[in-house]
KEKERO-93675 format. One record per residue (C-alpha): x, y, z; residue number from 1. Coordinates in steps of 0.05 Angstrom, whole numbers, plus 5000, padded with zeros to 4 digits. Example, Ala and Ser with C-alpha at 12.3 -4.5 7.8 and 13.67 -1.06 7.14 Angstrom:
<pts>
{{5246; 4910; 5156}; 1}
{{5273; 4979; 5143}; 2}
</pts>
This chain:
<pts>
{{5001; 4999; 4998}; 1}
{{5030; 5068; 4977}; 2}
{{5042; 5110; 5038}; 3}
{{4992; 5159; 5011}; 4}
{{4922; 5114; 5014}; 5}
{{4963; 5098; 5094}; 6}
{{4957; 5166; 5107}; 7}
{{4891; 5193; 5097}; 8}
{{4849; 5127; 5125}; 9}
{{4794; 5152; 5163}; 10}
{{4784; 5207; 5129}; 11}
{{4718; 5192; 5094}; 12}
{{4706; 5178; 5161}; 13}
{{4718; 5233; 5195}; 14}
{{4682; 5277; 5132}; 15}
{{4614; 5241; 5138}; 16}
{{4607; 5253; 5210}; 17}
{{4624; 5331; 5199}; 18}
{{4567; 5327; 5141}; 19}
{{4517; 5293; 5188}; 20}
{{4522; 5345; 5239}; 21}
{{4524; 5405; 5207}; 22}
{{4461; 5376; 5151}; 23}
{{4424; 5352; 5230}; 24}
{{4437; 5433; 5259}; 25}
{{4417; 5456; 5201}; 26}
{{4354; 5409; 5196}; 27}
{{4350; 5434; 5272}; 28}
{{4351; 5504; 5260}; 29}
{{4305; 5508; 5209}; 30}
{{4249; 5480; 5243}; 31}
{{4263; 5519; 5294}; 32}
{{4248; 5586; 5248}; 33}
{{4188; 5559; 5206}; 34}
{{4153; 5537; 5282}; 35}
{{4171; 5605; 5310}; 36}
{{4139; 5637; 5246}; 37}
{{4078; 5599; 5254}; 38}
{{4071; 5634; 5319}; 39}
{{4081; 5696; 5293}; 40}
{{4026; 5689; 5240}; 41}
{{3974; 5668; 5289}; 42}
{{3989; 5713; 5334}; 43}
{{3979; 5765; 5285}; 44}
{{3911; 5724; 5266}; 45}
{{3890; 5738; 5331}; 46}
{{3911; 5809; 5328}; 47}
{{3872; 5822; 5279}; 48}
{{3814; 5788; 5315}; 49}
{{3811; 5823; 5370}; 50}
{{3812; 5889; 5328}; 51}
{{3750; 5873; 5292}; 52}
{{3714; 5864; 5352}; 53}
{{3746; 5936; 5388}; 54}
{{3719; 5973; 5324}; 55}
{{3646; 5917; 5322}; 56}
{{3641; 5944; 5396}; 57}
{{3654; 6022; 5376}; 58}
{{3600; 6003; 5315}; 59}
{{3554; 5976; 5376}; 60}
{{3559; 6034; 5415}; 61}
{{3545; 6090; 5364}; 62}
{{3481; 6041; 5342}; 63}
{{3468; 6056; 5407}; 64}
{{3471; 6130; 5411}; 65}
{{3447; 6148; 5341}; 66}
{{3395; 6094; 5324}; 67}
{{3333; 6087; 5363}; 68}
{{3314; 6030; 5411}; 69}
{{3393; 5999; 5403}; 70}
{{3399; 6021; 5478}; 71}
{{3338; 6012; 5536}; 72}
{{3302; 6080; 5527}; 73}
{{3317; 6087; 5599}; 74}
{{3387; 6081; 5605}; 75}
{{3413; 6152; 5639}; 76}
{{3437; 6173; 5558}; 77}
{{3374; 6195; 5540}; 78}
{{3339; 6226; 5597}; 79}
{{3332; 6290; 5598}; 80}
{{3392; 6332; 5626}; 81}
{{3449; 6279; 5609}; 82}
{{3501; 6273; 5662}; 83}
{{3572; 6293; 5634}; 84}
{{3600; 6222; 5666}; 85}
{{3635; 6146; 5641}; 86}
{{3573; 6105; 5619}; 87}
{{3596; 6025; 5611}; 88}
{{3547; 6001; 5564}; 89}
{{3573; 5942; 5552}; 90}
{{3629; 5895; 5592}; 91}
{{3646; 5821; 5598}; 92}
{{3650; 5768; 5625}; 93}
{{3572; 5767; 5618}; 94}
{{3510; 5712; 5607}; 95}
{{3464; 5745; 5557}; 96}
{{3534; 5788; 5516}; 97}
{{3540; 5754; 5449}; 98}
{{3611; 5797; 5443}; 99}
{{3632; 5758; 5503}; 100}
{{3673; 5698; 5491}; 101}
{{3675; 5692; 5408}; 102}
{{3708; 5637; 5382}; 103}
{{3725; 5610; 5459}; 104}
{{3794; 5655; 5453}; 105}
{{3778; 5723; 5437}; 106}
{{3718; 5774; 5470}; 107}
{{3703; 5850; 5471}; 108}
{{3723; 5869; 5543}; 109}
{{3689; 5936; 5560}; 110}
{{3666; 5982; 5519}; 111}
{{3646; 6061; 5543}; 112}
{{3617; 6123; 5528}; 113}
{{3636; 6183; 5566}; 114}
{{3585; 6242; 5548}; 115}
{{3609; 6316; 5542}; 116}
{{3566; 6374; 5549}; 117}
{{3606; 6426; 5506}; 118}
{{3566; 6490; 5515}; 119}
{{3508; 6523; 5498}; 120}
{{3503; 6547; 5415}; 121}
{{3442; 6592; 5388}; 122}
{{3400; 6588; 5431}; 123}
{{3372; 6546; 5506}; 124}
{{3338; 6488; 5472}; 125}
{{3400; 6483; 5430}; 126}
{{3457; 6431; 5462}; 127}
{{3519; 6403; 5436}; 128}
{{3546; 6337; 5467}; 129}
{{3610; 6302; 5451}; 130}
{{3610; 6227; 5458}; 131}
{{3681; 6189; 5472}; 132}
{{3671; 6121; 5454}; 133}
{{3734; 6072; 5484}; 134}
{{3716; 5992; 5472}; 135}
{{3775; 5947; 5494}; 136}
{{3778; 5875; 5457}; 137}
{{3829; 5812; 5462}; 138}
{{3852; 5752; 5445}; 139}
{{3885; 5689; 5481}; 140}
{{3942; 5668; 5429}; 141}
{{3962; 5597; 5445}; 142}
{{4026; 5583; 5427}; 143}
{{4040; 5524; 5376}; 144}
{{4072; 5461; 5407}; 145}
{{4055; 5480; 5479}; 146}
{{4022; 5492; 5532}; 147}
{{4026; 5565; 5547}; 148}
{{3994; 5631; 5515}; 149}
{{3986; 5708; 5513}; 150}
{{3939; 5757; 5514}; 151}
{{3935; 5811; 5456}; 152}
{{3889; 5875; 5474}; 153}
{{3863; 5920; 5424}; 154}
{{3830; 5981; 5439}; 155}
{{3794; 6034; 5393}; 156}
{{3778; 6101; 5414}; 157}
{{3717; 6137; 5374}; 158}
{{3693; 6208; 5385}; 159}
{{3626; 6236; 5366}; 160}
{{3583; 6288; 5380}; 161}
{{3498; 6302; 5374}; 162}
{{3464; 6371; 5380}; 163}
{{3403; 6364; 5404}; 164}
{{3336; 6407; 5413}; 165}
{{3318; 6399; 5484}; 166}
</pts>
């Protein structure tokens, strides 16, 4: 056997083990990146759902304010002499609330309306009211391949006004 062949004996085994270790490490790194990407995408989906629910709460409040018979006529918001204060019109948990527990992981936590009497405009019968609506919704996001979860909360704030003839 020539001297050069004897010198290189066993080098193929070392090279094969090195290649196997490198490819196994690459496979582990790529699978970890893909699992993390799935978590990010799932978080984006639940974030969008929480924002849509918060917008739904705002639309519910606007409908309650400006469409007839959406909120109880006995509500203090509609009685004569509206007080400048905060009114909670929707809050979870509630047994009779269809916005609570949407798809088991998302809900509207709270919708409030803050009423302000801005000023008398032209006469004693005209009053301008400002309604500051705050809607907060959240979703619980599970981690992929894990039993843990985290909470995403979105808030939408809207300001509307109304001229009332009393």
